[in-house]
Every structure is written in structure tokens, then in C-alpha cells.
N, C-alpha and C positions, 0 to 999 in steps of 0.2 A: 504494500500500500504506500503510495507516495503522498506525502503531506502537502497540502496546498500552501503556496507562497503567500506571504502577507499582501493584502490589497492596499495599494497606496491611495490614501484619502486626500492628502494634500502634501505640501513639501516636507512637513515634519511629522506626519501621522500615518500609521499603518493599522489596518484592521486585520486581526488574526482569526481566521475561521477554523473550527475544529468539528465538533459533533453536530451542531445545528447549521443547516445550510443558509439560514436567514439572519440569525443573531450572532455577532462576533463573540468569541470566547475571551478575547483580550484586545486592548488597544496599546500600541507602542508609540510613544512620543519621543521625538529627538529634541534634546536641548544641548546647548553649548556651555560648558563649564567655564570658570574664570581663566583656565589655562588655554582655552580655545579648542579643547577636545570635545568630540561628540559623546553624549551620554544618552542611552536609550532607556526610557522608563517603561516597564511592563505594568499595565494597569488591568486588573481583572474587571471585565465589563459587566454591567448590569443595567437593565432598563431604568431602575431607580438610581439616580446619581449618588444618593447617600450610601448605597451598598457597594460602590466601586472602591477597590482597594489597590494601593501600590504594592506590587508583588516583588519587583526586583529592579535593579539599575545595572545595565550592561554597557560594555564598550563597543559592541557591534550589534547591528540589526540581526545578523544570523544567530548570535548567541541568545538575544532576546526572544526570537522566534522559537528556538529550541526549547526554551523553558516553559512554553505554553503547551500543556499536555491535553490529551484526549481524556474523556471520562471513561474510566474502567469500572464503572459500577456494575457489579455482577447481577444480571437480571435473573439468572437461573441458579444462583447460589455459589458459583465458583468463578475464578478468574480464567479467562480463555487465552490470554497472551497478548501479542502485539495489538495496537501500535506502540504502547508504552512498554519499557522494559519491566520485567517482574520486580517488585519491590525487594525481594530477597536477594536479588543480584543475578 
């Protein structure tokens, strides 16, 4: 299974799609720090703005995208494997 690439929303914003084809799983925002280096903030997205949470700060868009996982909620009582690595390693 290939993971979808982030959708560029504007110059500094990407939408990360995972389980739901309509609602993003996360938003990645690029900011420039005082050194002039890019920093990518991974924000868990929710319809309710009060429920959105900063999850990580990364130095690359690729790393920020890698941190957004699929839901592995077992519907039939056990974990079936990819797309996320098994938590036990």
C-alpha cells in the first residue's frame, strides 16, 4: 500500500490524508525559525478547532508526513498488520 502524499493547500500548509478520504488526519504548517531554518509543525486535525493539537515539530516535510499514522483500531479484535509497523517492533 502506498501512502498518499500531503496535499499542498497553500505555500506553507499541507493536508495529510490517511483513513478518511474527505477529512484530513493532520495539517502540516511550515514556519521559519529565528535562524532562518524551516520548521514543520504537525497538527492533529479536527472539525472542532478546540480539539486540534500540536503533535510534533520536524525539520523536513517528509519526516512530518511520516509521523502521521493510519488508525489501526482492530474492528475484529486483533491487529492485522500494515500500514503501520507493529507496536512490539
